[in-house]
Each structure stands twice: as structure tokens, then as C-alpha cells.
C-alpha positions in Angstrom: -69.6 -41.3 115.2 -69.4 -44.4 113.0 -66.2 -46.0 111.9 -65.8 -46.0 108.1 -63.8 -48.9 106.6 -63.5 -51.0 103.5 -66.2 -53.6 102.9 -65.0 -57.2 103.3 -66.6 -60.5 102.4 -67.4 -61.1 106.1 -69.6 -58.0 106.1 -72.1 -59.4 103.6 -74.6 -60.8 106.2 -74.5 -57.5 108.0 -75.1 -55.6 104.8 -78.0 -57.9 103.8 -79.5 -57.3 107.3 -79.1 -53.6 106.9 -80.8 -53.8 103.5 -83.8 -55.5 105.1 -84.1 -52.7 107.6 -83.7 -49.9 105.0 -86.1 -51.5 102.5 -88.7 -53.4 104.5 -91.3 -53.4 101.6 -89.0 -55.4 99.4 -88.1 -59.0 99.8 -86.0 -61.9 98.6 -87.1 -65.5 98.7 -84.5 -66.1 101.4 -81.7 -64.4 103.3 -79.2 -66.7 101.6 -80.4 -65.5 98.2 -80.1 -61.9 99.2 -76.6 -62.4 100.6 -75.6 -64.4 97.5 -76.6 -61.5 95.2 -74.7 -58.9 97.3 -71.6 -61.1 97.1 -72.0 -61.5 93.4 -72.2 -57.8 92.8 -69.5 -56.6 95.2 -66.9 -59.4 94.9 -67.6 -61.4 91.8 -68.3 -58.7 89.2 -65.9 -58.8 86.2 -64.6 -55.3 86.9 -63.7 -55.7 90.5 -60.5 -53.8 91.6 -59.0 -53.8 95.1 -58.2 -50.1 94.8 -61.8 -49.1 94.2 -63.6 -50.8 97.1 -67.0 -50.5 98.7 -67.4 -49.0 102.2 -69.3 -49.7 105.3 -70.0 -47.8 108.5 -69.8 -49.7 111.7 -71.0 -48.9 115.2 -70.8 -51.3 118.2 -69.8 -54.2 115.9 -72.9 -53.6 113.8 -73.1 -52.5 110.2 -75.1 -49.2 110.2 -74.2 -48.0 106.7 -72.9 -49.1 103.3 -71.9 -47.4 100.1 -71.3 -50.1 97.4 -69.1 -49.2 94.4 -68.6 -51.2 91.2 -65.6 -50.2 89.0 -66.3 -49.6 85.4 -63.8 -48.9 82.6 -64.6 -46.0 80.3 -62.7 -43.8 77.9 -62.5 -40.0 77.7 -61.5 -38.5 74.4 -59.6 -41.7 73.6 -57.8 -42.2 76.8 -58.8 -44.9 79.4 -60.3 -43.7 82.7 -61.6 -45.4 85.8 -65.1 -44.9 86.9 -66.6 -45.9 90.2 -70.4 -46.6 89.9 -72.3 -46.2 93.2 -74.9 -48.9 93.4 -76.2 -48.8 96.9 -76.0 -46.2 99.7 -77.8 -47.3 102.8 -77.9 -45.9 106.3 -79.7 -47.6 109.2 -83.1 -45.9 109.8 -82.1 -45.2 113.4 -78.9 -43.3 112.2 -80.3 -41.2 109.4 -79.9 -38.0 111.4 -76.2 -38.7 111.9 -73.3 -37.9 109.6 -72.9 -41.5 108.4 -74.1 -40.9 104.9 -71.8 -37.9 104.5 -68.9 -40.0 105.9 -69.5 -42.8 103.4 -69.9 -40.4 100.4 -66.6 -38.7 101.3 -64.8 -42.0 101.6 -66.1 -43.0 98.1 -65.1 -39.9 96.2 -61.6 -39.9 97.9 -60.6 -42.9 95.8 -58.3 -43.0 92.8 -61.1 -43.0 90.2 -61.4 -40.4 87.6 -65.2 -40.2 87.9 -67.8 -41.3 90.4 -71.3 -41.9 89.0 -74.7 -42.9 90.3 -78.0 -42.8 88.4 -80.7 -43.8 91.0 -80.3 -41.2 93.7 -83.1 -39.7 95.7 -83.6 -36.0 96.4 -82.2 -36.4 99.8 -79.0 -38.0 98.5 -78.8 -35.4 95.7 -78.7 -32.6 98.3 -75.9 -34.2 100.3 -74.0 -35.0 97.1 -74.0 -31.5 95.9 -72.9 -30.4 99.4 -69.6 -32.3 99.1 -68.8 -30.9 95.7 -70.6 -33.3 93.4 -73.2 -32.4 90.7 -76.6 -33.6 89.6 -76.8 -32.7 85.9 -80.4 -32.1 85.1 -80.2 -33.2 81.5 -78.9 -36.6 82.5 -81.6 -36.9 85.1 -84.6 -36.2 82.8 -86.8 -39.1 81.9 -89.0 -39.4 78.8 -92.4 -41.1 78.5 -94.2 -41.9 75.3 -97.8 -43.2 75.7 -98.6 -45.7 73.0 -102.1 -46.6 74.3 -103.1 -43.5 76.2 -106.2 -44.8 77.9 -104.6 -48.1 78.9 -101.6 -46.2 80.2 -103.7 -44.0 82.4 -105.5 -47.0 83.7 -102.2 -48.7 84.5 -101.1 -45.7 86.5 -104.4 -45.9 88.5 -103.7 -49.6 89.1 -100.2 -49.0 90.3 -101.4 -46.4 92.8 -104.4 -48.5 93.8 -106.5 -45.4 93.3 -109.6 -47.5 92.5 -110.7 -51.0 93.5 -109.1 -53.7 91.3 -112.4 -55.0 90.0 -113.3 -51.5 88.8 -110.0 -51.1 86.9 -110.4 -54.6 85.4 -113.9 -53.7 84.2 -112.6 -50.5 82.7 -110.1 -52.2 80.5 -112.5 -52.9 77.5 -113.4 -49.2 77.6 -109.7 -48.2 77.6 -109.1 -50.5 74.6 -112.0 -48.9 72.7 -110.7 -45.4 73.6 -107.3 -46.3 72.3 -108.8 -47.7 69.1 -110.6 -44.4 68.6 -107.5 -42.4 69.3 -106.0 -44.0 66.1 -108.5 -42.1 64.0 -108.5 -38.7 65.7 -105.9 -37.2 63.3 -103.6 -38.4 60.6 -100.8 -40.7 61.9 -97.6 -38.6 61.8 -95.5 -41.7 61.5 -97.2 -42.9 58.4 -94.9 -41.6 55.7 -92.8 -43.0 52.9 -89.5 -44.2 54.3 -86.9 -46.8 53.6 -87.6 -50.2 55.1 -85.7 -51.4 58.1 -84.9 -55.0 59.1 -85.0 -55.9 62.8 -83.3 -58.9 64.3 -82.3 -60.3 67.7 -79.4 -58.4 69.1 -76.5 -60.4 70.4 -73.6 -59.2 72.6 -71.1 -59.9 69.7 -73.1 -57.6 67.4 -73.1 -54.8 70.1 -69.4 -55.2 70.7 -68.5 -55.1 67.0 -70.5 -51.9 66.4 -69.8 -50.0 69.6 -67.2 -47.8 67.9 -69.8 -46.8 65.3 -72.6 -45.9 67.6 -70.4 -44.2 70.2 -68.4 -42.1 67.7 -68.5 -38.4 68.7 -69.1 -38.9 72.4 -66.2 -37.7 74.6 -67.1 -40.0 77.4 -67.8 -43.6 76.4 -68.2 -47.0 78.1 -65.6 -49.7 77.4 -66.6 -53.4 77.1 -65.1 -56.7 76.0 -66.8 -59.9 75.2 -66.8 -61.2 78.8 -68.0 -58.0 80.6 -70.7 -57.2 78.0 -72.1 -60.8 78.1 -72.1 -60.8 81.9 -73.8 -57.4 82.0 -76.5 -58.3 79.6 -77.1 -61.6 81.4 -77.6 -59.7 84.7 -80.0 -57.3 83.0 -82.0 -60.2 81.5 -82.5 -61.5 85.1 -84.2 -58.3 86.2 -87.7 -59.6 85.4 -89.7 -57.4 87.8 -89.8 -54.9 84.8 -90.8 -57.5 82.3 -88.9 -59.5 79.7 -85.7 -57.9 78.3 -86.1 -57.5 74.6 -83.1 -56.5 72.5 -83.3 -55.8 68.8 -80.7 -54.7 66.2 -81.9 -52.4 63.4 -80.5 -52.6 59.9 -81.2 -50.7 56.8 -82.2 -52.2 53.4 -78.5 -52.8 52.6 -78.3 -54.9 55.8 -76.0 -52.3 57.5 -76.5 -52.0 61.2 -77.8 -48.5 62.1 -78.4 -49.1 65.8 -80.2 -51.1 68.5 -82.5 -50.9 71.4 -83.1 -52.8 74.7 -86.2 -52.5 76.8 -88.3 -54.5 79.3 -91.5 -55.5 77.6 -94.5 -55.4 80.0 -97.8 -55.7 78.1 -100.5 -53.4 79.2 -98.2 -51.2 81.2 -95.3 -48.8 80.8 -92.2 -50.7 79.5 -88.8 -49.4 80.7 -86.1 -48.7 78.1 -82.6 -49.6 79.0 -80.6 -48.4 76.0 -81.0 -46.8 72.6 -77.9 -46.6 70.4 -77.5 -45.5 66.8 -74.9 -44.5 64.3 -74.8 -40.7 63.6 -77.9 -39.5 61.8 -80.0 -42.6 62.5 -81.2 -42.1 66.1 -84.7 -41.1 65.0 -85.0 -44.2 62.9 -84.0 -46.5 65.7 -86.3 -44.7 68.2 -89.2 -45.0 65.7 -88.6 -48.8 65.4 -88.5 -49.1 69.2 -91.9 -47.3 69.5 -93.5 -49.5 66.9 -92.1 -52.7 68.4 -93.4 -51.9 71.8 -96.8 -50.9 70.5 -97.1 -54.1 68.5 -96.2 -56.2 71.5 -98.9 -54.6 73.7 -97.0 -52.0 75.8 -99.2 -49.1 77.0 -96.2 -46.7 77.1 -92.4 -46.5 77.0 -90.2 -44.8 79.6 -86.5 -44.2 79.7 -83.8 -41.8 80.6 -83.0 -39.2 78.1 -79.8 -38.9 76.1 -79.3 -35.1 76.1 -77.8 -35.2 72.6 -81.1 -36.5 71.2 -83.6 -34.4 73.2 -85.1 -33.1 69.9 -85.8 -36.5 68.6 -87.7 -37.5 71.7 -89.7 -34.3 71.5 -90.4 -34.8 67.8 -91.8 -38.3 68.7 -94.3 -36.8 71.2 -92.4 -37.9 74.4 -93.0 -36.2 77.7 -89.8 -35.0 79.5 -89.8 -34.8 83.3 -87.9 -35.7 86.4 -89.2 -38.8 88.1 -87.6 -38.5 91.5 -84.3 -40.2 90.7 -81.2 -38.3 89.9 -77.9 -38.9 88.1 -75.0 -37.9 90.3 -71.4 -37.3 89.2 -68.2 -36.2 90.8 -64.8 -35.8 89.3 -61.6 -33.9 90.0 -61.2 -33.4 86.3 -63.1 -30.3 85.1 -63.0 -31.4 81.5 -64.9 -34.7 82.3 -67.5 -32.7 84.3 -67.9 -30.3 81.5 -68.4 -33.1 79.0 -71.2 -34.6 81.1 -73.0 -31.2 81.6 -72.8 -30.5 77.9 -74.4 -33.9 77.0 -71.2 -35.2 75.5 -71.3 -38.5 77.5 -72.9 -41.8 76.5 -74.5 -42.9 79.9 -77.4 -45.3 79.4 -79.0 -47.3 82.1 -76.5 -50.1 81.4 -73.6 -47.8 82.4 -75.1 -46.9 85.8 -76.8 -48.9 88.6 -80.3 -49.2 87.1 -79.9 -52.7 85.8 -79.2 -54.2 89.2 -81.7 -56.2 91.2 -81.1 -55.2 94.8 -84.7 -54.3 95.4 -85.9 -57.7 94.2 -89.7 -57.8 94.3 -92.1 -55.6 96.3 -94.0 -57.5 98.9 -97.3 -56.9 97.2 -96.2 -58.7 94.0 -95.8 -62.5 93.7 -92.1 -63.3 93.6 -90.7 -65.1 90.6 -87.9 -67.7 90.5 -85.5 -65.2 89.1 -85.3 -63.5 92.5 -83.1 -66.3 93.7 -79.5 -65.4 93.1 -77.8 -68.4 94.5 -77.2 -70.1 91.1 -75.2 -68.9 88.2 -77.4 -67.7 85.3 -75.4 -67.3 82.0 -76.5 -64.7 79.6 -79.1 -66.0 77.2 -78.0 -66.3 73.6 -81.0 -64.2 72.5 -83.3 -61.8 74.3 -86.2 -62.2 72.0 -87.5 -65.0 69.9 -89.6 -62.8 67.6 -88.7 -63.3 63.9 -86.9 -60.5 62.1 -89.1 -58.5 59.7 -88.7 -55.9 57.1 -91.6 -53.4 56.9 -92.5 -49.8 57.1 -93.6 -48.9 60.6 -96.5 -46.9 61.9 -97.8 -46.2 65.4 -100.6 -44.0 66.7 -99.9 -40.5 67.9 -100.9 -39.3 71.3 -104.4 -38.1 71.1 -104.9 -34.4 72.1 
């Protein structure tokens, strides 16, 4: 049986080597870059606390397992709580039939945190998690997809799965564009209606920080940020370029009052991943609508994201498909009221609050690596996530053709 102990800085090379064995299809430009990123996440994040460590499993002086944790401050009904976000659980392929994963999970949930959270778990991890008393709330694990160019989106899925020769899919793109243009005219556009105009502008960390109390009002469980931690987090998210370019927009009404914002990775011609949608009470549908229009105008074939259970109706009203996609949100707490709040959809847990924004998987081997994969240098958060000019206009996007 493996020895479970606290992760130390000297374990980083062994953890990086373990990562290479567990994820052979993903690569970094160099071993040094991989180790640098692991060190940055585990020992140089702005929330690091010695009482909420990461854990490793060791056998015969070799790291055979790791469960990495990042502390995150949150509040529950106005009182501060400590949350441990699980960001990597790995077990050597040769030891997957052992109890190593179970030992690591038990070590992690035995800490002093009020809540343990992960949002990228596999089915296998979910089964083990539930077995030790945790939960995998279905509502927080549902994902939504909104096709914006249905034919191009279908073609992109075929390209991702290499279902047809690449030359054939490239040749089909003009036909897909024509089909999407036709879809615009199949029925009246449901988003074309008289509505107040909204102004969109580049979202800055300072704007988010100033308006967090407004958009989070009413949630029992909320993230807590300050200027340093929010700037660091958004800077890290902006470096995850394998999903596209991070685009962040604030949405204001005609009186210039901020009603919300959205962040997503723009990837023209493919599905773009949504990181966060936030809105003041009563304005979520307006912000969602602005997001859909923005992605459509910038060439996205579809939008995907994790659902906020409180706003399931708005997603359905905007013709989004809801489904599980093979990744689960896992939670564990010794406080029944915290668990109840999560199960009831009374928690603001976007992709920024979990592990999704991290870049451990770097780039698949079948894609050309980009310079951003290197993690050895310090990359400050950019002052802006988009250079598109602000605009004030009534938005319209095509419905999904039936």
C-alpha cells in the first residue's frame, strides 16, 4: 500500500513525470515548462495555505499518485468559509487497480476546509467520490450548448472526431455556410423584438470587483476575491489559449448602469467555451442574449458552458441543449447546510471557481503547440481581454433551425 503524505516542492519533478505517464497524449514544450507550471499552481498561487496542502502517494521512493488542492476563499450566507478546490487527481496507470486514489481522496477531505470542490471529474472518479460520502450534484454538472451556425457546428464535430478525411470536411465548408445562411430564413427570428439597447465594453478586473456584490446578491454560497487574486486568476485564464482567445465584455443598459458580464473563449468556426456569465437580478436573459450575439458576430459555430441551475429556464428559452458531457462537479462538506445550498442551486460556481481554467493538459499532441504553453515566465494579466470597440445596438441572432 502506498504512503500518503503532503506534497512538497521537491516532489514537483516526480509529479510532472507522473503526469506524463497518466496523460501521454498531451505535451508541454519541455519538462522544465511543465514543472514550472505545477510549481506555480501548487506553491505560488495567491491563496496558498499550509493547512490545506496537496497530497502525494509514494511507493519505493517514486511518486505514484497525486491529489492537488488549491485553497479558495468563499462566503456562505455572509460568513467566510474555506474551500479546497481539487485540480488534479492522478494515479500511475500501473496502480489504478490499487486503493491509491481512495487513499488520496480521503486525505484531502479530512482537512480543515468547510467545502471540497472539483468540477472536472470523470465517471470513475465520481463513483469513488460518492463512495466516500461526497456528492455529484446533477444540476451543477449539466452543460448547455447553443448552436449558432448549425451546419458549421456539425461539421466542426466531424472534424474533431476525424470522422471524414480533412479534405472532404474542408470542401464541405462552403455548403455548410450556405445551409446556415438558409437557416436564417426558415422562420421568424425569435430574438428580433423591440428591446432597450445595451452597451458592451471591455470588462476589466476592477469592474468585476466593484460589481460582484450586485451580481452575487441572493446566492448563499459566493466566491470571494480581491484585486490581487482576481487579476491573477483572469491572467491565468487568458493564457489558456487552447480554447481560443479569452473575450470578456461588460454589459450596460441605456443609462450606463452595469447589468452583468460574460467571459468566453472565442474560437471562430467551432464551439466556443463559456467561462462565466454574471448578471444583476432580473437581467440574466439580457446578458445571455448579448453573449449569443457577440459570439455569432465573431464567427463562433456554437457556444458551450456549464449551467447555472438558477437560470436553467433562461438557457432553455434561448434554445440551448442541456446534457452531461462526461465531466462532473464533485462536492463534499461536513456542513449539511452548505451541501443543501449546492443541491438547491443556491451557489455561484462558475468555471472560474473550480479547476476548469487551469492549463495542466497543455496541448494535445495532434495540435501544434503555441508559445503560451511555456509556463516558465511570468505573464501578467492583460489590461483588456478584447480590443473590439464598445457598441450600442439591438441584437439579433438566428434561431436553431428545426
